[in-house]
N, C-alpha and C positions, 0 to 999 in steps of 0.2 A: 503494500501499499504506501504509495508517494505521499511522504511528512505533510500534512498542513493542507492536502487538497481537498476540494469542495466537492467534489466529482473524479471517481476513477471508474475506466473504462477497461476492464482486464479481458482478454481473448474473446472477445464479443464478436459474433457472427449470427446473422440476420439471414432467413427464407423465408419467401412469400411461395409457399408449394414447393415446388423441386428447383426455383430459382435463387440461388443466393445475391441477397442486395449488401451487406455487410461481409468484410471477409479479416476477422482476427482482430480486430480493432484493439490498441492500447493507448489511451491517452488518459492524463492527469488534467485536471484542469483548475487552477487555483482560483480563490473565493476573490470577489472584487477587482476583476479581470473582466475584459471584452475581447472571448475568445472564437476569432469567426472560423467557420469551416468553408471553405470554396472549393471549385471542381468543375467540370462540363456538367451538364444534365445527365440525369440517371447516374450520377458517382455515388449516389447514398445520402447525401446531405440529409433530406427530408427524414427519407428511412432513422438518422439516428437521432435527430431532435425529436423524432416523436417515441422512438424505441426510450428515450431519455424520462418521459413522464406516461410510458407505458401505454399511450394511445391506439399504438401498436395491437394492443391485446383486442381492439374493437374490430381488426380484420382479420375474418376467417383464414383457416390456412396457414396462418404466420405461424412459425416458432424459432426459438434463439439457442445459441450455447451460449458461456461464459459470463461475466457477470458485470455490473453496472453499480459502483457504489455512491450514496450520496452522504454524506459526513460518517462513515465507515460502516453502515448498513445496505446490505445490497435491497437496490428496491425489486428485486423481481422474488425476493423471499415470500413467501407464503401466508406468513403473521403481516404482511406489510397491507397498511388502510389505503386503499389507490384514491379517495376523495384527500382524504392529507395529503398523499405525495402529490398529487396534481395541485392545491392549495402552495405545496412548496415549491413544484418547479411548474411555473404559468406558461402557456404557450398560445404565441401572436402570427398570424398566418400573412400569405401575402396580400390577399384581400379584404380588406377592413370590416367589418359586420357589425354595423352597432344595431342594436335591438329597436324596433320600430314603438318609440317610445321617447322620454325625456332625457337630456343629456344629466341631468341626476341621477334619473333612473335606473340608465344604463349603470352607472358605476354604482350605486347601492343594491341592484341586483343581485348577487353575488355576496357581499354581507348581509341582506335579507334573510338569503336562504339559510345563512347560517345561523338565523336567529336575532341578530342587530336589528332592533325597532326602533331604539329610542331616537328620537327625531334630532335631537342635539350630537348624538352621537353619529346617526347618518351624514349630518351638516359637515360632522370633522373628516370624517374618512373620506366624502368627495369633494372637499377643500384641499386635503394633503396630497390624493390621490393627482387630480385634476393637477397643482403645483407641479411634483412629482415628477408630470407628464409634459410638462412646459404646456400647458394646455390654459391651467385656469385665467390670464390674463383676458386671454378672446373671449371668455365665453364665461364669466361669470356673471354676468348682466343678463343673461339669458339661459339658466341654467335649466329653467321647467319649458323651454322651447324641444323641436323634436331635434332629437341626433341626427335624423337621416338629410337635416337642411346645411349640417357641415359641408366644406370641404375635403375632398379627398386626404389631405395630409391632416387635417383636423382630427378625419374617423379614424384613421391611424395611430393616434395620440389619444384618442379615447379607448380604442381600442385596448392599447398599452394599460391607461390609466384603471381601466377597468377589472385588468390582472393586478393593478398594484395594489388596490381597494382590497383584495384578498391576501397580503401581505406576504407575497413570496419571499423566496430567498433565489430563486435562479430564476432567469427569465431568457427561453428561449424564441428566439425570432427567424423566421422564415420568410427571407424575401419581402424584409417589412415597407421596402421601398421600391418596389418593382412597377406600381403603375403609379410614379409620385412624379410632379416636378423639379425641379432641379431644388427651388427654394424650399418645397415643403421636405424634400431628402436633408438638405441641410440642417432641418430644425428637428428631423428626426435624429438626426446625427448626433446635433449639441444635446440633445435629450440626453442620450444613451451614454455621453462623457460623464453628465451628473449624475445617473443612474449609477454608474459601478460603485460610486462610492457608496451606496447600500445594498446593491447586488452582485452576484454573479452572471453576465451576459452570454450568452452563447448564440452568436448568429450566424445563419448562411446570409451571404450580402447578395444583392442585385447584380452586381460586378466584381472583379477584381478589384477595382480601383476604391471603391468603398471598403473592401477588406484592409489595403493598405492603409486606407486612411483611417479606419476606426479603431483596429483591433489592437492589441496587446501581444498576442500570440494567434498564431493562425495556421492552420493543416490544412492540406492540399488532399483533397480524395479522388480518387481515379479508380472507375469500374469497382466500386467496393472497397478498395483498400486505400489507407491512409499512407498517401506516399512518403507523407514526411511532415514535421510538426515543429516549430519555435518559435522565438521571438519575430516578431511581425515584420522587420527591417532586415533582418535575417533571410527569411524567407525568398522574398520579394528584391534583396539584392546580391546574396550570396547561396542560392540555394543549393543543398548538396547531391540533388538527384536531379539529373538531366530531363526526366518529364517534368518534374514540376517548373526549372526553366524553360521549359519549351513552353509550357502552360503561363506562364506569367509574361513572358514576350512575344503573346500572339500565336506562335506559330501552329495551335491546334484548339480549336474548343470554341 
């Protein structure tokens, strides 16, 4: 077990039926860092993210070998409470999916399910989550307006805030800027820099430029294999593997 790691992935293989999507992944991820996993399409990035909070359990015919540890506990242990795990490890996908209700109720939805119903407490949770997602100043005067009227970038930050309201420890982000314009993308990236003070962030970026801009460490995935990982400056300026070098210099992908 890697000392001080928030997450340790050990000898992890994942299968969709007979198709192997991840091959013998070994990877420690440190707390309060942004770790980006990048690579071409179908390289296993989304499968790894979904494995980290066991969303893959919902897909019929899948199986895995190996282990994923969160703070030293194997998340695939039969004693693990899945609801609690998914509160500790939240995931945001590429397409923002606000609920068809007010901005306030979008954020309060999760805490209400957890039986937090006092209005003062909900007000605190909503404001804190929106501030953490760098959205509060833009929406504080229209909290009871429809979330569906927000711009694409605002909707994505709303979805991040909705996860933050559940007080997770780890944030998984699967191409959170893929449909956004450059200004909205910059807002999300600036938000991530603030969030890593309090959270561990694992990001599958929209492109390698984003990976190089926001990450502390990065891992290059190809055909389900982790080719190499390391500090972001090393991965992008002095990669050890020829395949990584070919990808980051645009020779394929």
